[in-house]
NUTOR-783822 format. One line per 10 residues: their letters; for each residue x, y, z of C-alpha. Coordinates in nm, 2 decimals. Layout:
N
a	X:Y:Z ~ ...
This chain:
349
mikkkalyik	10.87:2.01:8.52 ~ 11.12:1.85:8.76 ~ 11.45:2.03:8.74 ~ 11.79:1.86:8.77 ~ 12.01:1.96:9.07 ~ 12.38:2.06:9.08 ~ 12.61:2.11:9.37 ~ 12.90:2.36:9.32 ~ 13.19:2.36:9.56 ~ 13.40:2.67:9.59
tkhigdsiil	13.59:2.72:9.92 ~ 13.80:3.01:9.83 ~ 13.80:3.39:9.85 ~ 13.51:3.63:9.78 ~ 13.65:3.73:9.44 ~ 13.67:3.37:9.33 ~ 13.31:3.32:9.43 ~ 13.20:3.61:9.22 ~ 13.39:3.46:8.93 ~ 13.20:3.14:8.98
tsaiealppd	12.87:3.31:8.89 ~ 12.99:3.28:8.53 ~ 12.98:2.90:8.57 ~ 12.64:2.93:8.73 ~ 12.52:3.12:8.42 ~ 12.68:2.87:8.19 ~ 12.48:2.57:8.35 ~ 12.18:2.46:8.14 ~ 11.86:2.63:8.26 ~ 11.70:2.29:8.36
ylvdvlcfke	11.94:2.28:8.66 ~ 11.89:2.42:9.01 ~ 12.22:2.51:9.19 ~ 12.33:2.46:9.55 ~ 12.67:2.59:9.66 ~ 12.92:2.50:9.93 ~ 13.13:2.80:10.02 ~ 13.31:2.98:10.30 ~ 13.10:3.21:10.52 ~ 13.25:3.53:10.38
sesifrmhpr	13.11:3.43:10.03 ~ 12.77:3.33:10.14 ~ 12.60:3.66:10.05 ~ 12.75:3.65:9.70 ~ 12.57:3.33:9.61 ~ 12.25:3.45:9.78 ~ 12.25:3.73:9.53 ~ 12.22:3.49:9.24 ~ 11.86:3.39:9.15 ~ 11.95:3.04:9.04
vrhvfvpprh	12.11:2.94:9.37 ~ 11.87:2.74:9.58 ~ 12.07:2.66:9.90 ~ 12.40:2.78:10.03 ~ 12.60:2.55:10.26 ~ 12.88:2.69:10.48 ~ 13.15:2.47:10.64 ~ 13.14:2.52:11.02 ~ 13.50:2.64:11.06 ~ 13.40:2.84:11.36
lkgiakfrsy	13.28:2.54:11.55 ~ 13.48:2.27:11.74 ~ 13.42:1.92:11.86 ~ 13.07:1.77:11.87 ~ 12.91:2.09:11.75 ~ 13.12:2.09:11.44 ~ 13.05:1.72:11.37 ~ 12.67:1.78:11.41 ~ 12.68:2.07:11.17 ~ 12.86:1.87:10.91
qstlksmlas	12.62:1.58:10.97 ~ 12.31:1.81:10.92 ~ 12.46:1.95:10.60 ~ 12.54:1.61:10.46 ~ 12.19:1.49:10.54 ~ 12.04:1.78:10.34 ~ 12.28:1.72:10.05 ~ 12.20:1.35:10.04 ~ 11.82:1.43:10.03 ~ 11.88:1.64:9.72
qydfvaqfsd	12.01:1.35:9.51 ~ 12.23:1.57:9.29 ~ 12.26:1.50:8.92 ~ 12.59:1.69:8.90 ~ 12.87:1.77:9.14 ~ 13.14:2.01:9.04 ~ 13.45:2.09:9.26 ~ 13.60:2.42:9.17 ~ 13.86:2.42:9.45 ~ 14.14:2.20:9.56
dwrgaflarv	13.97:2.10:9.88 ~ 13.93:1.76:10.03 ~ 13.56:1.83:10.11 ~ 13.49:1.81:9.74 ~ 13.64:1.47:9.69 ~ 13.47:1.34:10.01 ~ 13.13:1.47:9.89 ~ 13.17:1.33:9.54 ~ 13.23:0.99:9.69 ~ 12.94:1.01:9.93
lraplsvara	12.68:1.18:9.71 ~ 12.75:0.95:9.41 ~ 12.61:1.19:9.15 ~ 12.58:1.04:8.80 ~ 12.80:1.32:8.68 ~ 13.10:1.48:8.88 ~ 13.40:1.67:8.78 ~ 13.71:1.85:8.93 ~ 14.04:1.99:8.81 ~ 14.34:1.77:8.83
skkrpdfwsn	14.52:1.80:9.16 ~ 14.90:1.77:9.22 ~ 14.85:1.75:9.59 ~ 14.65:1.43:9.61 ~ 14.65:1.28:9.25 ~ 14.52:0.92:9.32 ~ 14.26:0.99:9.59 ~ 14.14:1.30:9.40 ~ 14.12:1.15:9.05 ~ 13.94:0.84:9.18
sfkhiakisp	13.67:1.06:9.36 ~ 13.53:1.21:9.04 ~ 13.39:1.06:8.72 ~ 13.58:1.33:8.52 ~ 13.90:1.52:8.57 ~ 13.96:1.84:8.38 ~ 14.32:1.90:8.27 ~ 14.48:2.23:8.38 ~ 14.59:2.45:8.09 ~ 14.97:2.53:8.08
tkrpaaeqdv	14.89:2.87:7.94 ~ 14.73:3.17:8.11 ~ 14.35:3.16:8.08 ~ 14.08:3.39:8.24 ~ 13.96:3.26:8.57 ~ 13.60:3.25:8.44 ~ 13.70:3.03:8.15 ~ 13.89:2.80:8.38 ~ 13.57:2.75:8.59 ~ 13.35:2.70:8.28
dllrkvglfd	13.60:2.45:8.14 ~ 13.47:2.20:8.40 ~ 13.13:2.23:8.24 ~ 13.28:2.20:7.89 ~ 13.46:1.88:8.01 ~ 13.13:1.71:8.09 ~ 12.94:1.84:7.79 ~ 12.72:2.09:7.98 ~ 12.85:2.40:7.80 ~ 12.97:2.43:7.44
qaiappyfle	13.01:2.81:7.38 ~ 13.35:2.96:7.30 ~ 13.32:3.24:7.56 ~ 13.22:3.20:7.92 ~ 12.92:3.41:8.03 ~ 12.94:3.74:8.22 ~ 12.93:3.73:8.60 ~ 12.59:3.80:8.74 ~ 12.45:3.92:9.07 ~ 12.11:4.06:9.16
vsneaskkvd	12.08:4.34:9.41 ~ 11.77:4.35:9.64 ~ 11.54:4.65:9.66 ~ 11.63:4.69:10.03 ~ 12.00:4.72:9.96 ~ 11.94:4.95:9.67 ~ 11.72:5.18:9.88 ~ 11.98:5.20:10.16 ~ 12.25:5.30:9.91 ~ 12.01:5.57:9.77
lwlqshfidr	11.97:5.72:10.11 ~ 12.34:5.72:10.17 ~ 12.40:5.89:9.84 ~ 12.14:6.15:9.91 ~ 12.29:6.23:10.25 ~ 12.65:6.24:10.13 ~ 12.62:6.39:9.78 ~ 12.39:6.69:9.80 ~ 12.36:6.75:9.42 ~ 12.42:6.42:9.24
saskllviha	12.25:6.55:8.93 ~ 12.54:6.78:8.85 ~ 12.81:6.51:8.86 ~ 12.88:6.14:8.79 ~ 12.96:5.90:9.07 ~ 13.30:5.73:9.08 ~ 13.41:5.47:9.34 ~ 13.78:5.42:9.42 ~ 13.89:5.10:9.59 ~ 14.24:5.17:9.72
parwkfkgla	14.28:4.94:10.03 ~ 14.48:4.62:9.97 ~ 14.41:4.31:10.18 ~ 14.75:4.20:10.06 ~ 14.99:4.50:10.09 ~ 15.19:4.40:9.79 ~ 14.89:4.49:9.57 ~ 14.87:4.85:9.70 ~ 14.97:5.18:9.54 ~ 15.13:5.48:9.71
nsvwaelvdv	14.87:5.70:9.90 ~ 15.01:6.01:9.73 ~ 14.90:5.87:9.39 ~ 14.55:5.80:9.52 ~ 14.53:6.15:9.67 ~ 14.64:6.32:9.35 ~ 14.39:6.11:9.15 ~ 14.10:6.20:9.39 ~ 14.18:6.57:9.36 ~ 14.20:6.57:8.98
lhdrgwsval	13.88:6.38:8.95 ~ 13.70:6.61:9.19 ~ 13.82:6.91:8.98 ~ 13.68:6.74:8.67 ~ 13.34:6.73:8.84 ~ 13.32:6.37:8.97 ~ 13.15:6.27:9.29 ~ 13.41:6.05:9.45 ~ 13.36:5.77:9.71 ~ 13.62:5.56:9.87
ggapsdfafn	13.50:5.20:9.89 ~ 13.61:4.89:10.08 ~ 13.52:4.66:10.36 ~ 13.43:4.79:10.71 ~ 13.78:4.71:10.82 ~ 13.92:4.95:10.55 ~ 13.77:5.26:10.71 ~ 14.09:5.36:10.89 ~ 14.29:5.33:10.57 ~ 14.04:5.53:10.37
kalsleckha	14.02:5.79:10.65 ~ 14.39:5.84:10.64 ~ 14.39:5.86:10.26 ~ 14.11:6.12:10.27 ~ 14.33:6.34:10.49 ~ 14.59:6.36:10.22 ~ 14.34:6.49:9.96 ~ 14.27:6.86:9.91 ~ 13.91:6.77:9.84 ~ 13.81:6.50:10.09
pqivrdfsle	13.60:6.22:9.92 ~ 13.31:6.05:10.09 ~ 13.40:5.72:10.27 ~ 13.19:5.41:10.25 ~ 13.15:5.27:10.60 ~ 12.98:4.95:10.72 ~ 12.83:4.85:10.38 ~ 12.75:4.48:10.34 ~ 12.87:4.30:10.03 ~ 12.52:4.34:9.87
esaallkksn	12.52:4.71:9.96 ~ 12.86:4.75:9.80 ~ 12.73:4.58:9.49 ~ 12.43:4.82:9.49 ~ 12.67:5.12:9.52 ~ 12.88:4.99:9.23 ~ 12.57:4.93:9.02 ~ 12.47:5.30:9.07 ~ 12.82:5.42:8.99 ~ 12.95:5.53:8.66
llisidsmsi	13.30:5.40:8.71 ~ 13.52:5.20:8.95 ~ 13.89:5.25:8.98 ~ 14.06:4.98:9.18 ~ 14.36:4.77:9.25 ~ 14.34:4.40:9.17 ~ 14.07:4.32:9.43 ~ 13.73:4.16:9.48 ~ 13.57:4.50:9.38 ~ 13.67:4.46:9.01
hlasavqtpv	13.48:4.13:9.00 ~ 13.18:4.28:9.19 ~ 13.17:4.57:8.94 ~ 13.18:4.32:8.65 ~ 12.88:4.13:8.80 ~ 12.67:4.45:8.80 ~ 12.81:4.58:8.46 ~ 12.99:4.89:8.59 ~ 13.30:4.99:8.39 ~ 13.63:4.94:8.56
vsifgptder	13.99:5.08:8.55 ~ 14.20:4.82:8.73 ~ 14.57:4.85:8.83 ~ 14.78:4.53:8.82 ~ 15.13:4.46:8.96 ~ 15.26:4.11:9.04 ~ 14.93:3.94:8.97 ~ 14.84:3.85:8.62 ~ 14.56:4.04:8.44 ~ 14.54:3.76:8.18
vwapwqvkhr	14.37:3.56:8.46 ~ 14.22:3.81:8.69 ~ 14.11:4.11:8.47 ~ 13.74:4.23:8.49 ~ 13.53:4.00:8.28 ~ 13.27:4.08:8.01 ~ 13.25:4.45:8.11 ~ 13.40:4.77:7.97 ~ 13.74:4.81:8.13 ~ 14.10:4.92:8.10
ivalnesdap	14.41:4.78:8.27 ~ 14.69:4.98:8.41 ~ 15.01:4.77:8.43 ~ 15.37:4.87:8.39 ~ 15.59:4.65:8.18 ~ 15.93:4.63:8.01 ~ 15.85:4.93:7.79 ~ 15.81:5.15:8.10 ~ 16.13:5.03:8.26 ~ 16.36:4.72:8.21
sfacrpcgld	16.32:4.62:8.57 ~ 15.94:4.56:8.51 ~ 16.00:4.29:8.26 ~ 15.95:4.05:8.55 ~ 15.58:4.12:8.59 ~ 15.36:3.95:8.65 ~ 15.58:3.76:8.89 ~ 15.32:3.63:9.13 ~ 15.53:3.72:9.43 ~ 15.42:3.89:9.74
gcagskvsqc	15.62:4.20:9.66 ~ 15.97:4.22:9.51 ~ 16.17:3.92:9.66 ~ 15.88:3.87:9.91 ~ 15.92:4.22:10.05 ~ 15.54:4.29:10.06 ~ 15.61:4.60:9.84 ~ 15.58:4.58:9.46 ~ 15.79:4.84:9.28 ~ 15.59:4.79:8.96
lmaveaqqil	15.30:4.93:9.16 ~ 15.49:5.19:9.35 ~ 15.60:5.34:9.02 ~ 15.25:5.38:8.88 ~ 15.16:5.75:8.84 ~ 14.82:5.92:8.87 ~ 14.85:6.04:8.52 ~ 14.87:5.68:8.39 ~ 14.54:5.60:8.56 ~ 14.38:5.91:8.44
favddllas	14.48:5.83:8.08 ~ 14.31:5.49:8.12 ~ 14.00:5.66:8.26 ~ 13.98:5.90:7.96 ~ 14.04:5.61:7.71 ~ 13.76:5.40:7.87 ~ 13.51:5.69:7.88 ~ 13.59:5.78:7.51 ~ 13.52:5.42:7.39
């Protein structure tokens, strides 16, 4: 049976790419999927079994080398003769490709930046909802627009971890947690790529110590660049947790899959945990949990609001800290006990 072919375009952050796996799951099974994404998200899509090819814009190249790379990618895409092109980002590449590839079916969200050029590039334009809607639903709405998905709820995220990555994480766990059989494994993601999403280190340290006393094996997760942050945090703890270092995205997914719980700020990790069905407690401040909460997985949200203090009636404000200060008081006021309450409530459910 000859399968149809779809091209998905998602040139955004890693978390957004994990969210897109819902729209991959939503696509009818008679489609193969190719993806155009940024380099940092490439491994995400290689973990999805339905993705055939992953194309990466050559942002690191210049001049003739960049031109040739684009030329080679376009040649491969043209040879695929796509039946469906979906642009999930507001990126000129998607409009250009829709015009050149001439797929029988193409769709994108409406764009305020380039309305005429954009709308004339695709056969269908999906309206943007004026109300807050989960990010997974927003992606899957493009498939609903063209009649490729008719269910009320978008599918869960999905990623498949290789045996190689799983075995490497097993060895790491065996060397860092001598007796795993006597405790459950919990991963904490505290580092914030954007500082306005972070909590006070004293809160994390108190949380680590209480969880240790409760019998949890605690690991501090994050990207390789987060090691210094996690090291400084561990020095504030009475019971130093283990620190993940130099794990790839796939290995981080394998660690979360083997974990009993993730506690995290609003970060890529909450979506990665959702994709491997690990329960999540996530802390939100200026960003909106109605859009970015964990999806289709057991979870609890910690978020201060007007009932906690009148000054928090502003959240979620979407700002990079209060008045753009890079510090969010609605996060600085979060206490370890509030996170522990959410943990207890989740585990009791």
